[in-house]
N, C-alpha and C positions, 0 to 999 in steps of 0.2 A: 323059724323056730318058735313054736307056740308056747305061751306062758299060761299055765292053768291057775297058779296062785302066786301073787306077789306079796312077799313079806317085807314090811316096813319096820326096820329095827331102829329103836330110839332109846339110847342110853340116857338116863336122867338122874340127876343128883341135886336135890333142893331146887327144883324148877317150878314151884307152884305158880309163879307169876307168868310163866311162859306157856304152860301146858295147854290150857283151853284155847288160846289164840293159835298155837301150833296145830292142834287137832282140827280146828275149823279151816285153817288155810290148807292143810294137807287134803282134807275132804274135797275142797274145790279142785285140787290137782288130780286126784285119783278118779273123780267123776268122769274124767276125759279118757280113761283107759278102759279096755274091754276085757277084764279078767277079774277073778276073785282077789280080794285084798285082805291081808292080815296085818294088824297093828300090834307089834310086840314091844312093849315098854319094859326096859330093864331098870328096875329101881335099885340104884347102887348105894343102898344104905341111907336114903334121905331121912332127915330128921324134921322136915317141915310137913306140909299137907300134900306133898306130891303123890304119895301112894293113895291117899284118900281120893284125890281128884281122878286118878286113873281108874279106881273102882267105880266112881260115879259115871265116868265115860263108858265103862263096860256095861253098866245098867242100861245105857241108851243105845249102845252099839255092840252087838255080840262079836264083831270082828276085832274088838279091842281085847288083847291078852296082856298079861303082865307076868314078869319074872322078878320076884323079890329076893335079892341077895341077902345073905345073913349079916353083912356089914358093908362098909365102903371099901371096895377093892381097887377103885380107879377105873378110868374109862376103858383102858386097854383090856382089862379082864371082863368088864361089863359087855363089851362088844364080843369078846370070845364066847361068853355064856350065851349071848343072844344067837350067835351063829349056830351053836349046838342045839338050840331049842326051836328055831324057826321051822315051820312046816312047808314053806313055799319052795318052788323050784326056781324062783328068782328072788333076789334079795337086794334091797336098797338100804343103806345105812345113812341116817341123817340126824343131825343134832336138833334139839328142841328149841334152841334160841333163835331160829329163823334167820341166822346169818347166811345160811345156804338155802336158796329159794326152792320150795317143793315143786314149783311150776316146771322144773326141769325133769321131773319124774317121767312124764309121757315121752319126752324126747329120748331119755335114757332107755326106757323100755323098748322103744322102736329100734334102737341100735342093738340091744340084746337080741331082739327078734330077727335082726339082720345078720346075726352070727357072731357078734362080739361077746366075749366072756367077762370083761371088766371095763365098764364105762365109767370113767372118773371125771369129776368136775374140777376144772383147773381155773384158779383165780386169776383174773386180770387186774382187779383192784381190790384192796382190803380196807373198807371203810371202818372208821371208829377205832383203828389200832394206832398205837404210838409209833413215832419214828424209830425208837429203839427196838420195839418188837419186830417191825418190818425188817430192820437191818440185821438183827440177830437171826431171823428166819432165813434171810438171804444167805448169810454166812454159813448157816447150818447146811442148807442144801448144796452150797458150793463145795464145802469140805466133805460132805457125805458122798458126793459124786466122785471125789478124788480117792477117798478111803474105802468105799464100799465095793464089794465084788458082785453086786447086783445092780440092775438099772434103777436110778433114782428119779422119781417123778416130781419135778419142782412145782411149788405153789399148789400142791394137791393135798387135801386132808382126807378125812374118812368118808366124805360124801361121795358115794359111788354105788354102782349097781353091778351085781354079779349073776352069772348064769349058774345053772345047776352044776356044771363041770367045775367051776371055780369054787362054789360052795363046798363041794365034796373035797376039793384039794385043801381048803382052809381047815376043814375038820380033821384032816390027817396030821396037822402040825400041832404037836403036843407039848412043846417047851413051856415052862412056867414063866420064864422071863419074856414078856410079850411086848413087841413093838409092831403094832398092827400095820402101820404104813410100810414098814420093811417087809412084813409077811405078805402084804398085798402085792408088792413088787416081786417077791421071791417066787411066787407060784407061776408067774409068767402068763401064758395064754394070750389070746387076742385082745388087745387093749384099744380103747377109743377115748379121746379127750373131748369134753364139752366145755366151752369157755363161758365164764360168767363173771359178774362183778359182785363181790361179797358185801353184804349189808352189815349194818351195825346190829348189835343185840337188841331185841325188842323190849326186854325187861331183865331185871336181875343183874347179877355180877358174874363175870367169868370165873370158873373154878381153876383156871390155869394161871397160877402166878409164875414168876421167873424161876423159883426153886423147882417147881414141878416140870417146867419146860426144860430146864437144864438137866434134870434127872432123865427125862424122856430122850433128850439129845444124846446123853452118855450111853443110854441103852441102845440107841440106834447105832452109834459108832461101834460098840463092843459086841453087839449081837450079830452083825453082818460083815465084820471085817477083823482080820488079825494084823492089819497093817500098823496100827498103833504099837503093837508089840515089836514089829520089825523095825519101826522107827527108833524105838528105845534101844533095840539091839545094835542098830547102826551107830547111834550116838555112843553107846558103850565101847564099841570097837574103835571108833574115831578118837574118842578121848584116851583110850588105852594107848593107841599109836602115838598121839601127841605127847602123852605123859612119858612114854618110853624114850622118844626122841629128846625131850627136855631133860630127862635123867642122864642120858648119854652126854649131852652138852654140859650139864652141871659137873659131871665126873671129870670130863676132859679139862674144863676150866679150872677145877680144883687142883688137878694134877700138874697143870702147866703154870698157872699164875697164882695158885692158892685162892682161898675163898674165905675172907673174914665174915663174921656173923653180920649179915645184912639182908635186905630184901623182904622185910616183914610184911609190908603192904601187898607185894606181889604174891607172897606165899598165902596170905589170907584170902586173896581173890581166887587163887587156884583152888584152895580148900573149900571155900563157899560155893564156887561154881560146880565142882565135882560133887559136893554134898547135895546141892540142889538137883543135879541130874539124877543122883541115886534116889532121892525122895520121889522125883517124878516117875522114875522107872518102877519103884515100889508101888506107887499109886496106880499106875496103869495095870501092872500085874495083879494088884489087889482087886481091881474091877473085874478082871477076867476070872480070878479065883472066886469072887463072890457069886458070879453067874454059875460056875461049876458047882459051888457049894449048894446053891438053891436048887439046881437041877438034880443033884444026887440025892436030895432028901425025898424026892418023889411025892411031895405033898399034893393033894388036890388043889387045882388052881383057884377054885371058889366053892362055896357052899350055898345052896338054895334054901331059903326059908319057905317060899311058897311060889307055886306056878299055877296060874289059873287061865284056862283057855276054854271059851264057850263056842269056839269056831267049829262048825260042822259042815257037812256036804262038801268036803275038800278032797280032791283027788289029785295028788301030785305025781302020779305015775305017767 
């Protein structure tokens, strides 16, 4: 399978400290491959000098293109926009912080040319990350495997390469609530893992705090599984049966032995327990209703402020 143009999709948000180092290192990697290359930077509403530096790189290299979004939409939407705008018949997604080594790109491309459609980088070690983050990530993948109705790729992020077939499939997915890791698994096709040790960030601070990671995890659970709703339904049925049995016991006890006013602590425990279950059920249902609400509005997923590509002499047919 021959590749005529490789698109390198790079979502960026306030990455002025990493950008030049990233570009120089990626150049060293793509010099080893034999095809045309497109660098597409997705500026996700940066408020520092990120966009200015991208424009400076474009003056030096006409392979550098950029898509400037109208505001900060988040990485999932930025990646979606990039997939819609790339020109290549092969795509690699990589972060600018260089935690994922660009030196894997030639190996990924070789596997794509061997017939694979999704070559994903799987982490063996995660340097520079706290024990808590590693543990929560492990728990997320563990329960995602249990709850999801699609295959879950553990210790795998957005660093991966896609064939033309996979790119076309991703473009057909139009939902506004995006969880790209789930969508990458959803499309299926022939997948191939490449293992590596993840490095620390070269500069700057991560944009993924625990609140954003929790939000992404919730989207992952609710976007690809209705099992949380079924668990809530199961608890509802179970508690109803227990409550019915307990009511029968109370009635029989009152008829046979009488029942003076007593049992306040046990009554409060039951009320609080059932109340907590009800609130949990409402919360889970609310998450799904929120997704339905956002999808029914049919709003555009993103708006583009500017798209500039000087790349010519490209034939992706």
